[in-house]
C-alpha positions as CSV (number, residue, x, y, z in Angstrom):
1,X,97.0,101.3,113.6
2,X,95.0,99.1,111.9
3,X,93.0,99.7,108.5
4,X,89.5,99.7,109.0
5,X,87.6,97.2,106.4
6,X,84.4,98.3,104.5
7,X,81.9,96.5,102.5
8,X,81.5,99.4,100.4
9,X,82.7,98.6,96.7
10,X,84.0,102.0,94.5
11,X,81.6,103.1,92.4
12,X,82.9,103.4,88.8
13,X,81.1,105.9,86.4
14,X,81.7,106.1,82.7
15,X,81.7,109.8,81.9
16,X,82.8,111.4,78.4
17,X,83.4,114.8,76.7
18,X,80.6,116.1,74.9
19,X,81.3,116.1,71.2
20,X,80.1,120.1,71.3
21,X,81.5,122.5,74.0
22,X,83.7,119.2,75.6
23,X,82.0,119.4,79.0
24,X,81.8,116.6,81.0
25,X,78.8,114.3,80.4
26,X,77.4,111.9,83.5
27,X,73.6,111.1,82.3
28,X,73.6,107.5,80.9
29,X,71.7,108.6,77.7
30,X,74.0,111.7,77.3
31,X,77.1,109.6,77.3
32,X,75.6,107.0,75.0
33,X,74.9,109.8,72.4
34,X,78.2,112.1,72.8
35,X,76.3,115.2,73.6
36,X,74.7,117.0,76.1
37,X,70.8,117.6,76.2
38,X,71.6,121.7,75.6
39,X,73.7,121.2,72.9
40,X,71.9,118.6,70.9
41,X,69.2,121.4,70.6
42,X,71.5,123.8,69.6
43,X,72.8,121.4,67.3
44,X,69.4,120.9,66.0
45,X,68.2,124.0,65.8
46,X,71.8,124.8,63.4
47,X,70.8,121.8,61.4
48,X,67.4,122.7,61.0
49,X,68.7,126.4,59.7
50,X,71.7,125.2,57.3
51,X,68.6,123.0,55.7
52,X,66.2,126.0,55.2
53,X,69.3,128.0,53.3
54,X,68.8,127.8,49.7
55,X,71.8,126.2,47.9
56,X,74.0,128.8,46.1
57,X,76.6,128.0,43.5
58,X,79.5,127.4,45.3
59,X,77.5,124.9,47.5
60,X,76.9,122.5,44.7
61,X,80.3,122.4,43.3
62,X,81.8,122.0,46.9
């Protein structure tokens, strides 16, 4: 029984975990950003909400 040779090379793809939900990121843009598109939208919404919140004395002291 002889092994067959193919000209195909294995495909290597860089994948990482999302920094927010820890799901797998496959798209090149998501891998470079470290966050998936849905998590990025949610993170930006949370940042805008936090920026709109007025500061309290406890926020300033920290």
